[in-house]
N, C-alpha and C positions, 0 to 999 in steps of 0.2 A: 395465644393470648387468653384468659379467664373470659367468664362474660363478665363476673364482676368487675376485673379491670377494667376493658372497655366500656364500660356505665363510668365508672370510675374517670376515664380520662374524655368522654364524652361531656360530662359533667363539669368537668374542670375547662376545659374549652370554652363550655356557655357560662361558666363567672367568671371565666376572665374577660369574655367577648363584654357582659356586665357592665361591666368597668371601666371603659372608654368610653370619652363622652364622643358626642357628634363632631366629627371634624368641617370645620367650612373653612374655605381660605379663599375668600375673595384677593381676586388680581394689583397686583401693582399700582397699576394705573387708578386703580376703583380707588383704592385709599391713599393715594397723593392728592385724589380730586375732592375726597372727602375731608380733608385734613382742617379742623376747627381749632383755631387757638382762641382761647376766652383771654377778656384782656383783664379780671379777676384775678384777685391772687392766688398763688399755687393753693391745692384743698386735695381733701380727701371728703367721698360723701357717701356714707351706707345707706343705700336703699334698703330698705323693709318693707313686704307686702303683707298685710294682715287682714286677716278672716274678718267682715264684721259682726259675722254671726256669732263666732264662737271664742273671737280673738286669738287665734292661733297666727302663728307665722307660716307662711305661704312662700316667700320664694326671698334671697337678700343678690343682691349688686353690687358693686363700688363706681361710683362717679369720680376718676381721677381729674383733675385739671392740671394738668405739666404744660410741655410745651406746645401740647395739644389736649383739648378734652374727647375725651373716648369714657364708655361704659362697660366694667368687666361684668358680663351676664351671662356666669354661667349655666350652665343648663336652660338656658334663658331661653323664649321662644319668638322675643321682639324684632322683626324682619322690615326693613325699608332701605327702595331700594338706594336710597341717598344717605345710608348710614352702612357702606358694606360692615364685613363682620371676617376678625381670623381666629377661629377656635375660643371663640365667648368674647373677645374684646371687639366692642364694636364703635365704629369711628364714623366721625363727623357728628358730634354733639353740640351743633350749633343750639341756639337758644330753644328755637321751636322745634327741633327735633328732641331737644334734652324733653319740653313739654310734654310731646307724643309721646315719648316714653314715659313718662311717670302717669301721662293719661290712661294709656295701652295698658298699664297693671293697675290703676284705681278707675271702678267703677259701685254697679252698686253693690256685691256682694266684697269687695275688697278695700283699703284705703292705703296709701303711699304715705311710711315715717322716712325721713332724709333725716340724716344727724351730718353736720357737715362741720371738718377740722379744717381751719386753715396749715398749711406745712408751710418751710420753706422749700426754692425749685429743689433741691436737691431730693429732697426726700418725696416729691411729689414727681420726679422721672425715675427716682429708685420702683416708686409703686407702679411707675407704669411699664416700668422693664419686667417684673416681677409678675403685672397682670399678662404682658406678649408672653412670658416665657412656660406660664401657669398650663396653656393645652386645656383641651376642651374639658368639660367636664362631666360625668355621667350624670345623669337625672338622678335627681332629688341629691345631690350634693352640692347645690350653691351654696348653702352656710359653713361648709366643710371648705370647699374651693377659697371661697372668701376670707374667713379665718386665717387660712392656710397663709395667703400672699401677706395680710395684716401682720404676718409674726416674724416677716422676712422686713421689715418696715421701720426704721429707727424713731425710738417714741411706741410703737405698736407691738413691742417681741413682747408685751402682759397682756393682749388678748389673746386668750384661751383655743381651743379648737371646737370648734362645734359642728354640729350636723344639723339645729336648728337656730333657726333665722333671728325669733324673740329672743332666746341667749343671748346670742350675736350680738343683737341689737340692747341688752340690755348691758352689758359689756362694755359696750360702743363709749354707750354713755357715762361713762367713767372717765374718760378721757377727756384731761383739762381743756373748756375755750371750745367744747361740742355748741354747735346751735342745730337743735332740732324743729323740724317742722312736719305738721301731717296735711296729707294732700285727700281730696274725698271729692269724688265725682260720682255720678247716681245716673251714666248715661248707659 
């Protein structure tokens, strides 16, 4: 094998390794114990983290209120013993944990924009399954992975594929019935 082919092969291996996300697989009992069902209407909430200094988007995630409330947090780094994760799907999003999730992202340098849309129970379940099946996202692919999930959901197929959180946020704002809130914290 020539030296060129050897370096090419090694480069391909490194590139492919970088394209996979960090796989996290909480045990079944932890997932079952953390399951939380919220009694509010089924909904999807796009979460966008915005830099307070320059206005750029730093992260995208999706809160899914289906038969249980979870957060699809692609390439995210939120961790809590009470919120087990399986490949970027974080379980146990009871009210205080969801507040902690938002607070983890909102701080002096960043604020959080939430955009919530009520959906049918069937659509919420489709979103839940799509997020469950998506797998771990590589670092930097939060908006890409979130938009890929949204494109699989009835009523959200017009969402374009984006690499940038703010572009996804602007597209999501066009969905009828969206309710937008901003969360600021200064700790």
